[in-house]
N, C-alpha and C positions, 0 to 999 in steps of 0.2 A: 715705634712708638717708643721704643729704648732711650731714644737722644744719640748724640752722636757722638758720644764717650771723647772729650777735647780738655776735659779737667773742667769746664765754665759748667758750670748748672743753668749759670743764667738762660741762653739760647736754647734750651730740650726743648723746650717749643715755642719752638721758630712756627707761624702762620703759613709760611709758604709751601710749607710741604706736602702732598698730595697721597696719604698712608693709605688709601683705599686702592685693595689690589682686582680685588674681583669681585665682582656682583652678582656670585650666582645665580640663586635662585630666581630678584626682580622684584623682592620686597622688602631688602633694609633698608630702610632710614634710620638717618641719627637719631639718638634717645633724647626726649621729654622727662623722663622717667624722675632723673633729678632734681626737677621742678614741683610734685608733684607732693613731696614728703615734708612740706612747711612744717603743717601740724602735730609730724611727728617725729621731729628731731631733739629737741628737749626733753622727750622721753629717755629716747635710746641711746641719751648723751649719761643718762641716772649710772646709778654702779651699778642697781639693777641688771644695766645691758650694757651696752658700753664700752659707761664708763669703771666698768671695774678694770678694762688697761689702764687706764692715766688713774689708778685709785693709790692716795695716799696712803704708805701702810698697808699697800693692799698685797694678793697675786704677787704680780709682776713688777712691786715699784723696783725690787733691786735690778731689774734691767732697763730702766730706764734714761740711766746714761754713759748705756752699751749701743739702743736701738732706740728713736725717739718714739715715743708710743703716738703722739697728736694725730702720724700718718694713717698711722691700724686705729687709730680710732674714725677719723674723717672715713674710712674704709667701708668700718662695723656700719657707720650712721648708714650711707649713703646704700650700702647692702639691704641694711635692713626696709628702710623704707621702701625699696620696689621687687622687694621677697617674698614668698606666697605661703614661707613655712621660718617662721622666724628664732625656732629653738635650732633650728637645724646652722640655720645664714649665723646666725651667731655664735655658734659650738665652734664653726671651719675659723668665723675672721678671731676666734683667742687661740684657738688652733695656730695659726699663722702666724700673729704674734709670740707667743712660745716656740714658734719654731725657729724661726729668728734669734729668737733671744737665743738660744740651743745651740745655734749656728755658730753665737761669739762667746758660743765658750759656760753658755750662763744658766745653772737650771732653775727655772723658775720654781716657787712654792704650786699646792695644788690646787688649781684652781677651777680643776674639771670639778667638784662637790658644791662649790659656794656656787659657781655656774646654774650647773643642774644640766651637767656631758660628760654623762658617765663614758669612758669608752669601752664597748661589749665586744668581747673577744671572743675569738670559737672556740669552739669546745675542740678539749688536747691542749688549753695554749692558757698562760695566764698573765695579767697585765703588770706588766712594770714600766718606770720612770724611766731610766735609762738604761737602753737597752744595745746591742749591735747594731751595726747597720749591715751587718752583711749578715744572714739568719741564715741555718743548712739550710738544703730548700732540697729538692731528686734531680738538681744540674747544679752537679754541685763546682764542675769544669765551667762556668760559667761565672763564677763568683771571683773579680776579681783576689789579686795574688803578691803580696802581703794585705790584709782586710785595714783600711784608714782604720782606725784606730782614736783621731785625737776629738772625733766628739759623739756624743752617745743621742739614741733617738729614745723618746717614749712611743711604748712597739709591745704587740703582744708576742710575746719568748710560748715557741712550741716546749710539753714537756719533751721526758726525756725520752731517746726514742724514734718524737715523731718527725718528722720535716715539715718547713712551708712548701704547699706548693697549691695553687688561684685561690690564696690567702684562706686555708686551710689548713690544718695541723695532720699531716696523715699520715700514719707509721710509715715506716721508712722502706714494708717491703712491698709496698703498696706503692712503688713511687711507678713510673712508668719507663717508655725505652727512648731512650734519646738517639738522635738519627739525621746527623749532621747538624750537630751540635743542639738543636733544639728538642724538646720534652713535648712524646705527644702521650695521653694516658694510657691505661692499661684495655685491652679490647675499641682504642680510638683507630678509624680509617681515614688514610691522608695518604697524597699526592707527593713520590716521593721524589721526583726529579719540578723541571720546568716548561716540559710541556705536556704533564697531565698523560705518559706510558708507562708510568710505571704507579703500581695502586700496592699500597704499603696497609699495613696491620701490626696494632704492636699488642705479639702474641704475650698474653697473659702467663704460660707457662714455661713459656725462655724466655720470657724477662727481654725479649729484644726483636726490633721492627721483623717481618717476614715480609717479602714484595714480591708480584708479581706481572705481569705484562697486559695492560688495562690500553683504555684510548676515549675517546668524548664518544657518546651518541651522533646518533646526527641529527644537523638542527643545534648544536653544541659546540662552542671555542672551549680551548683551555684560557686564562685571565686568571687575574686576578679582582672580584668582586668586595667589596664590604673588609675588605681584608683576610681573605683565602682564598688562596687558589685553587682554581679546581673547573668543575669543565659545567659549561654557564650558559643556560639558552643565548644561539645570536642578535637573536630579535624577538617580539613581541607581536603578535596579530591583536589589534583591539573589531571587536563586533560591538553595535551599541544603537540603540531600538530606543527614539523616542515621538513625539508627538501621538500622531492619531493615524500608523504607528507606523513610522521610517525605519526603515532597517540598514542598515551598509556593516555587509558581511566581512571578515577577516581576511580575506582580499578582493575587498574594494565596492562588490555588486549591493546596489542600491534599487530597492523595492518597495513600496508601500501596500502594508499588508492587513488588517482590521478583523481575521477572525475572533469572535469573542469564547472559545475556548482555550483549557491547557493545552500548552504546545512547547517540543526542546528547541530550545535554542541552540543547544550543544552539549556534546557528550562525545564519550569513546565511543569512535563505534564498535569496535572488537578486546575482548579482554589483553592486554599485555605485559610480559611480568617486568618491562620496562616501566610504563609509562602506568599513574596514575590516576584508576576509575572515576569519572565526578559525569555527573551530568546538570545543568542548570537550566531548568522548566520556565518557561513565562506562562502566567493567566494571567486573561486579558478580558478587559472587563465596560462593558458601556459608561462611554465620559455624560454623567447626568445624566438628561433622560434627552440624549443624543442617538443617532444609529452609532453614534463612531465610535471604536475600540480604545484605551488605549492602555498599559502595564498595567494592572493592578495590584502582581503577585510577585513575587521570584522566590524560586527556591534553590536549593544548593544541595545537592545528594556527593560524599565525600564524605573516605573515611569512614562510614558506617552511623554517620551524622545526616538527619535532613532541617538544614536552616530558609526559615522560612520569609520576607521582609512584603512586609506590604500593610495596603493602605489601610488597614483595619486596625493595623496595630502601628498609628509612628512614633518613631523614635523608639522602636522596640523589632525582639524580631523573636519565630522560637527556634526552641531547640528541638528534635526526637517532640515534638507538640507542648513544650515546656516554655510559659510566656519565658522571656530575658531579657532586663536590663543591660543595654552601651556599659560597658565593653564587656566581649568574651575573647578568653582565649583558651585553649583547648590545653592539656596540660601534654606540652611538650614541643608544644606549642604550630604545629599538626596547621593548625585550623585557628586564625582570630578575625574578630569581628569588630572594630569600635566606629566609631560616627567620624567624615571627617567633610567638615565645613555644613550643607546639608543632603548628607547623604551617607545610605551604611557604609561602609566598606568591609569589604569579606577578603581575605587575604588567605592563603596555604601556606605550608614552607614549599611545594615541587611548581611556582612562579602562574599559577591562576589568582586573578581577581576579579571578583566583580564588585558594580554599588549598584547604588538603585537610590533614589528620593524619595522612599513611599507615593510617588505622585506617578509617573509616566518613563523616566531615563533610566534605561539600563546602559550598563556595560560590560563586557567580556574582556577579558586580557590573560592570553594563554603564551607560552614561551614555544619555541620555535622547536621543542623539540616534538611539538603535540601537529606540527603539518603531517597533510594528507592525513591525520588519523582520528580526526573530528565528523560529525554528522549531526543534521540539525539546521535550523529556519540562519545560523549565523554562516553556512556553508562547512567546504572539508576542509579547508586552509592549505590550499597543496599552491599558491602564485599563480592561478587562474582563474579571470573571475566570470568567464566563458562555462563555465559548467557548477557556479554558485549552486543554483534552485534546483536541486538536484534532491528529487522525493528519494524519500524510506528505500522503494522497488531498484532506485538507481539511477533511471528516467531523468533528464532533464527537461526544467517545461521551462515555459517562461510564461503562465499564468501563480500568479501568487496564491489567489486562493486554494489552489490543486496542490503549493507547494503545502501550506497550512495548513491543509486537511496532512496529505502524508504524514506528516511530524506530529498530529494531536497525538498529546497522555493523557487526556482526558475530558470528561466532558461533562458538563456545565448543562442542565435543563434549560432546554430553546439556544444553545447554544451554534452559531453559524458561522461556514467562511464565506463570508459576502462583502469584501471590499467597495467601502469606498472611492472611488480615485481622485475623479474630476468635478472640476467647480463647475455651476452652467456657467455658458461663456459669457451673459448677458451680465451676473455676478460681477463675475469674473474682470471686465468693462466697467462696471461705473467700481467697481471699490480700488480695485488695483492702486491708480496714485494715492488715495486716501489712505491704504494700509500701509504702503512703503514708507510715506512721511512717518505718520504718529508712529509702528510699530518695528517692523521686519528691516527697515532702514540701518538703525540703529548701527545694525550686523557689519556694514560695506560703504560706512560715511567716511573717506579718506581721511577727515579730519577727527572724528568718532572713538567712544573711549577704548572699542579695541580696535585701531587700528597699529599699531607697535604689535599687531601677532597675525596679519594679514598676509605680512613673509610667512610665516610659522608655520600656522593655521589654513586654511582658502576656506572663509566663509560661506562660498558658494549653497553645498548643500546644506547648511542650515537658513541662508538666507531665502532659500525657496523651500524649503521646509516649512517655515514659518511664513511665507505668503501661500503654502496649500493649504495650513490649515484657519488662517486666517478669513482666506476666503470660503472653505468651507461652515466655519462656525464665526462669522465676526464678530468684534466686539465685545473678545474675551481674552483677557489679560491671563486666564489662566491659566489657559492655553496655548500663548503664544509667549510669556513669560518662564517657562521652563526651559523650549528651545533656544531662548538667547543665552536660559543661565549654563545649557550647556554647553555652549559655545564659551560662554566666560574660562567652565573649568577646564575645557580640549587647552584655553590657552593658556591657563597657569600653568600644568600641565606639562604641556611643550618650554616649559622659562616662558612667556611670553608678560610683561606687563598691562596690568589691563588700567583703565581710571574706573568712576563711580560711572555706574550707568544706570543706578535704577532712582528714582524718587520718590516724592510724596504718591503724586498719580499715577504713574508709570513702572507698574512689579514694585511695587510696594515689598520689604519683606515687616511682617512683625516679628518681635523677638521674645519670648520667656522672662521674665519680674528676673532682675539683676544680670542684664545681658544684652551686650547691644552689635550691630551689623559691622563685621568686617570687614571690607576688599579682600584685605590677606589674612586669615588669621589660622594659626597651627593647634586651633580648636582639640586633637585627640590628646595632648601632650597636656593641656588643661583639664582632666578627667579624672574626677576622685578615684575610677581604680586604673588609669594606664601610672599612678603613684607606687614606682615599683614592679612595674607589668603595663608596659610601654608597649606596643602595636610596635610592631616587627619595621614596619617603614613609614611610622606614624611622621618623620621628620622628612619626607621625600619631597614635599612640596605641600606649596600653601593655600588654602581653599572659602574661596566665598560663604559668608556662613556665620551663622550667630555666634559670638564669643561671649565669655561672661565676663564679669565686672573682677578691675582690681580687690582682690582679697576671695573667690568666687571661686569655686571647682565646678563641672559638672557632673551631676550626682545624676547619673541615669541620663531620663529628660529633665530634667529644672536647673538652674545653676542656685550649689547653696555656702554656706561657710565652711574655709578651706577645716575646719575643727567638728563639721556638720556631717564629712565624708561619711560614705556606708561600709562594705566589708568582702572580701572577694573572699569568694570562699565555695573551692572544689569547680574550679572552672567558672565560676559565676559570679557577679556583681549584684551588692542589696544593698538598699540601701539603705537608711538610719533609718530607724527601726520598723526597718519591715520585716514580716514573719514571712517561715519558707522551709519545708521539707526535702529529709535525707534520706533516702533507704536504711543509712545503717545510722545513723545520729537521729534521729527523729522528726519532733518541731525545731525549729531556730528563728532564734529572733537575731535582728542584727543590732548591735548595740555602735550611736554616734564612735568616733574615734576608731573605727574598724576592726572593736571585737565580736564575737559572735558568742550567743551560748546557746545551748542546744535541751532539750529536755526528752528522754527517752520513755515509752512508756509501758509497764512490765505489763505486756501477754497472757491471754491464760494457757493453760498445757499446750491446746489444741488449734490455739491462733497463732501470727505470726505476723510481725510490721513490715509493712509493706508501702510505699505511693501509691496510693486511690486517686484522681483528675487533682494529682499534687501533693495531698495532704496525709500525710502520715493514720495507719488508721489497721489497728489491728482485726487481721480478718482470716479469715478459717485457712486451716492449713489447707496446700494442695493434696488433692488424693495421691498416693502412690501407686504408682509403675509399673511392671513385671513384662520382661520381654523376652517370650523365647521365638528364636523363629534359625532358617535355614538347619544349615544341618548343625551346627553347634554350638549355634553362639545367643546366648544368652546378656540380661541386661537387668539388675536386681534394681528390687523398691528405693532404697538408695543410690540408685548408678551406679554404680559397678558393670563393667562389662568382663563379661569370661569366656573359654569356652571349653566343653563338654563335648569329646567323644563318644564315650558311648550312646551307645544301641537299644536300652532299655525303659522303662517306664519307673516314672520318675513324681517323686511327690513334690509338684513345682512349687505351693505354699500350702499353709495349714494352719489352721489357730492352736495355739501350745499354750493358751492363757482359756479358765471360766471368767474373763471379762469382760469378752465379747463375745455377741453371739460367733459362734462356731461351723465350720465348713472346713473342705479339704479340695484344695482342684490336682490332677493329678491325669502326666500323657503318658502315651504310648508313645516310644519312638518307632517307625519300620527299619526292622536287618538292613544294613547297610550287603548293602554288593559293587565287587568293583568297580568304577566310573558311573556308580550311582549316589545320587545323596540322602543322607534320613530322614525324609520327612517325620511327620507327626501323622501317626496313623488313626488316636483317638485319642476323646479327649474328658475327662469324669468329674462332675461334681458335688460332692456330695455335700446337702446343706437340708435340715426342715426334718429332716429322718428321711429326706427324698437320696437317692442314686440315678444320678441325670447321663446319659452318656452322647455320646455323638461321632459316630462314626464314619468316616472319611468317605466309604465309599455307601453312604446313604445320605445323597445332601437334602431331602426334605426331610427327616425324620433326625425324633430323637427318641433315645432309649429311655423310659421311664421307668427304674423295679422292673430291669428287665424286659418292662414292654415299648415295643414300638408306636408312641405318638405321631402323626403327621405335624408339621409346623406350620401358623403357630400352637405353642401349649403356655398356657397359665394353670399354675401348678399352686396346690396349697393356700386355696383363696385367691389368688393373684401373689403371696408373695416373692414364688418366682415365676421368670416370664423368660419362653424361648423361641427365639424369631430371626427369617431371615435378616438382613439386613442386606443390601448390595450385592459382594459375589460371596459373603461368610456367614457367618450363626453370630449372634448375639444372648448370651444370659446373664440377666441381670435379676439382681434383687431387691426388695426391698428397705434393705440397711445400706446400698452405695455400691456392692459388688458389682464389679460389671466383668464381662469374660469374653474378648472377640477372638473369635474359629474362624479363621480362611478355608476351613475345611481342607490346607495342604502338608501348610510346613511354617502356619504362623500364627501364633499365639497373644491377646495379651491381657493383661491381669490385671486390673486397676480397682482399688480400698480405699474408705474412705479412711481419713484421718485417726482417727476411735483409735488406729489398730495397729498407728506404732508401739513395737515395743510387744509384742502382742500376736507376729508370728515367725514363721520355720520353715525349714524348704530352701532349694533351690535359689527361689529369689528371694532368700535373707530372714534377716532376723525384724528391718526395716524399723531403724530406729536412729537414723540420719548418720551414725560413725559408716563411714567408709574403711574404716579399722580389722568389723568381726562383722566380714560379711560370710565366712567361709565357716560356719561353725555346726561340730555335728548334732545328732538328735543328742547329745547331754551336755551340751554347750561348750562341748572344746572346740576349740581354733585345730581345724583339718592338717593336719602336715600337708597333703597332696592335695591336688583337682580329683586324682583318681579315687583317694579316701574320700573326700566332700562327696562328690558323686556318688559312690560305693552305696553311700550311707542314706541317701535319700531315694535309695532305688528301691522298690516292690519285691517283698519274697516273694521265693517260689514261682519266678520266672528265669526261662535261661533267657542269659543275655552277657554279650563283655562288655566290658568297660571303659574296653580304650580300642581304636583303631588299629590296627597294621598300617606300620611305612608300604606292604607292595597296595593294600587298598584305599590308603588315603598317604598318597606321597606329599612332598613337601611342595607348594608349586615355584617352577623354575623361576626366577627375576627375572628374566626375559617375555615370559608368559604374563606376569601378572602387570607391568609398563602397558604389553596389551588390551590385556582387562577391564587396570582405570583408563582408556578414553571416553570420551563422551557417546562413541558410538556401543560403547556395554554397560558396566558398572559408573564409567562415571559422569553416565547420566543425573546420579543424584543427586553431585556435588558440585557441577557443575558452577560457577557463579549468575549466568542469564542463562538456565534451564526451565524447565517446566518446575522446575521444584526450589528456588531460588528464591519464594518467596517462605516456604519455609526450613531455612536453614537454622533460622535463631529459635524458632518455636520447640522444632524435634531437632538435635543434635543428627542428623546422616552420617554419624561415624559407623555406627553399629551393622547399620544396614550396608552402609558400602563397604568395610572389610568383609563381612557376612558375604555379600557379592561374592566380590571377589576370588574369595573361598571356595565357596560350593558350582562359581561356572568353572575353575578350572580343576574340582575336584571329578565334574561330569563332561568336562572335554570342552562345555563349550556350548552347551545344550543351552539352544534358546530357551524352549521351556523351561528351564529355573534361571534365564533373566530374568521374564519377564515377571517368572513370582517372587523373584528377587525385588521386582523394582515399586512390581504391585503392592507389597510389604507396606516400604516408606510414604506409597502414594496414602491408602489407606489410613495408616497413622499421622501423617498431617490432617488428612478429612477430619479423621475422627478430634482432632485437638481441632480444629474452623478454620482452618486453611486453605485460605483459595487458591488451588494449583495448577496448572497448564496442561491443556490436553499432553500427551505423552506418547496415547499409541498411536502408530501411523502405518497403513495398507504395509508396509514393509516391517515395521516393528512393533513388537507385539499386538499384532491385532485379537480382538476380541469375537466371537462368534458369539452370535445370541440367537435364542432359542426359535419358535414359528411366532410371527404374534409378537415381537420387541425386540427394541433396536437400542444399539448400546451411548448411553450416553453417561460425561461427569461427574453430572451428580443427579440420585438418585436417591427415591425413598421408596424399598420398597415396598414398607412397611403400609403407606399410607394408601397402597391402593392392591390393594388383597380379599382379598374373597374375605377372612374375617376380620378387617377394617372396612366393613359396609357402612357397618353400622357403629364403630365407636373409633378414632386413630386415637387417642389422648396418650394410649402404652404405647406408640408411636416414638422410637429417636425421633431427635428433629436434627441434626443436621445429615444433610446426604453425603453419598458416596457413587464412587464409579460402581457400572453394574449396567445390567440390560432392565429400561423401562418399557412396559408394556403399553403396546400402542389405544389407540382412544377408542374408548367402547372394551379393551380388554383390562381384564385386572390378574394377580397372582395368589397363583393358588397351592402356593410351596416347592412346585415343580418347573408350571413354568404358566403361559397368559393365557386364558381362557375368560370366553365371554359369557360379560356380571351373570345368561342365565346359565350358563353352568357350574356357577362354584357348589362349594353341599353344603355341606351345615356347621355352625359353630356351634358346639354347645358347651354351659361349663366350663368355659375356657380350655376344650376339646375337638380340630377340625377334625369331623370327617367327611372322603370327597359321595360324592354322588351314586345312589345303591350303593355302600362300603356297607357290610356287615361282619360286628364284632363281636364279643361276649366278652361280659363285664362282671366285678361284684363275685371271680371263684368261678367266672360261666353258670351261675345261675342268673345274669339278664343277656339280652340279647340284643342288639339297638345296630337299627339300619339307616341312614341320610337318602330318606325318595324324593326327587327333583322338584319338590313345594320347599327344598330346607329344611325341612320338620324331618324331626329326631325320634324313630316307634319305637320304643323297648317293650318286651314281652319277655314273661319268667319261661325258661331256660335250665335243664339241666342232664348232665353227663350220664347213660344209661352204664347197670351196673360193671359193665367190665370193659367202662372208659373210666380216669380220674382226669380233674381239672390241672390245666400242666401248662407249661410255656414254653416252648421254643423254639429259636431262632427269632425271638421276639415278639410275638400272637402268642397269647391266651387262647390257651383250644385243650377238645372233651382226648 
């Protein structure tokens, strides 16, 4: 196309030349665009547009004698005719002419202001109309020597001390590393050789590349792809499901399965440091009123995101329960989702691709690095079709329903695994010829629209699926057409050219307003949200689908004029005038043209802004929670974790202001012995003029002003409650204070948000600032942790503020590694362990570190391990998280008393003697513990028959036949077997006084 360079311009357009070199996509064609602009040419020739180039006495007229402006004028007009970004196209055309002039040594006048084409310069630079063509860069040796100064360039010039790097001006000291003549950014990792055996990193401290021996993983090979040399997958495996429902696995296995529950298609079987974990799930649904099932929803779980594509929301997706328009691109490019033809196309940075057409067709494509590492209905991807139908237990079956049942992940009411595979012979015989001719024959016809594809993609499987589903559901286009469409997509993916196969009477496709059907559309690049943010593989191939008309772009699920595009905001695309909320900016509105305006309402002092069902609202602040657990571990109300090695009595938290209801919580730590951890021996609460003490060795009782009360106890007219819950005790007040004590080594204190800034003690001041946690009683910052803990210990009690090394030796690193494994403390943090569902709600770090420390100190004592794990289990359940069973006969078995059985979800209070009349005061959430057998109830110590319960009167529980003195020994009360409390006058003798000893009032 550049001509023959023979000095004669008249033969440069010789028609006998074959200029087309390759047609790689199968979709290129001669453009007819120049014929579409008859109506607009005169407009674009005006001086407000391209006519500026030829304008007499315009900014370019000084150049007209040197560079013919007419050619540039025609190019400019034609470009505007076919462009959808008019202003940007005009600016590029004018810039091209200005550059040609400068090449001839002619500096044209300022044309950018007149044309509205300002040159935007990056930070730390300034515009110059005549700058050097050899600016200082990070790769100075690559510049020509000497620099040709014959012409100057219109450019952006970096400020003094800054150099040009990747179109940005950066400080010279932030340049990267030169390695074999190529520049690499600070911290960038790259391959240092052509065989991928040397892995290098540009060390920011050294300012040079540091390399080490490395290599490609299994299933990878060293090659250049998309301009980057690296370890790339040798191949890809594809699993697909279509129709009702025909599966083809990664290794080519084929079966029909029509279960109607939720199933795992593919996922990483075991956690791996080398492979990114993911899951692809499919929710099957009934096909209209038929018994047949097709895929109604596809869920992809990856990188902490749950992305759902479903029939319920065609053209959209949900991301972590938030409904979203397409396209979506996760920051950093780890995940992108765009519309490709009639499908949603999800891609990840590690090579996973999932497509779903919002009807019934799904494909999962994985790189060869995942070979023999996957499991689910799609198989294990090990190259052998013989073991494709492997169930979750590792056994191979030939029954699709058994396979599906083993990979079921969600239940839907009434869902079953009952596949209808065969058509009735009579129906098959009657319909086969008719169906072949009318429907499915289009797939295999030697002269049909797919003929050119047959050698690349075998149509047999698609034809058989088409015939099968046509037989089961006759005369239904919505069953047959998706299968043919799926074959068309497979052909286009293989690079085959296909012809139009739809018609008004056969598989017609309705397109929305301002769009039309195209057999080979490149729709994802013609999307509002893709402007400046194109999907990673948008141009990989064309797809059949609806394409927006000229001048329109796809905005979510409809075509709009280009100037009516919406906004890309924090990964999501929003349509023009669409409102949305963000956690940080409040209520926002997308305005036409791509700008976003946000309004964040101010919240009252005891409230915070948060998204509730996708809407920004002011909600009450979450309560503050302080934790004391194990030998020495604590976490303050403001979330700061710390260690206190002393074994004393401490003020855990108390009010330091008269603006709130006063209270005080104290704990007494057990004196430490060598090889033992210091547990919490006693907890005391002072509130409403009462002093309540829970000793560790009195599991069914609470001391109230030095007198033992059986649990449960309702005190101060119900203002304070103390009751057994699971394996521990709860103290709660009517103003929102809740204390949980496991009667061993774990305490949590929860306070309402109105106590912010009104507390002090080991738990901190609860003011939202983590920088001032360790304050002394006088408000000053404690110099050391020893000073801090010593200031809040109870006086007149002999104890040590620190633990000497001989009693608390440092845990060896080798031993730590063992204790961090899943069969020890690692069970708390295992990504797929029994507590994985809790990790995002209750951070396991504190509990994990406490477990490792305590277990090391105790020499691996299994009882300490079980107590540590139990603490985290309780914290998770109290937060409302459903955890998996973690106790086993060989790991922390729990022995329950007579007439009860261990359960992961018990509600001790609701099945107790005290609650037989009223359960309204009981905690709503269940926790693990011992559940009484049917017919038995909890009496505070064990499980007894209902008729063996005692008396619960005025908030106090009395055991059967128990007799006590009350009111300074002036009353004796006895609980009789009929559950009635009878009281009579009483007095001490003259030589006796009424006193309390060992928690009992007596004479």
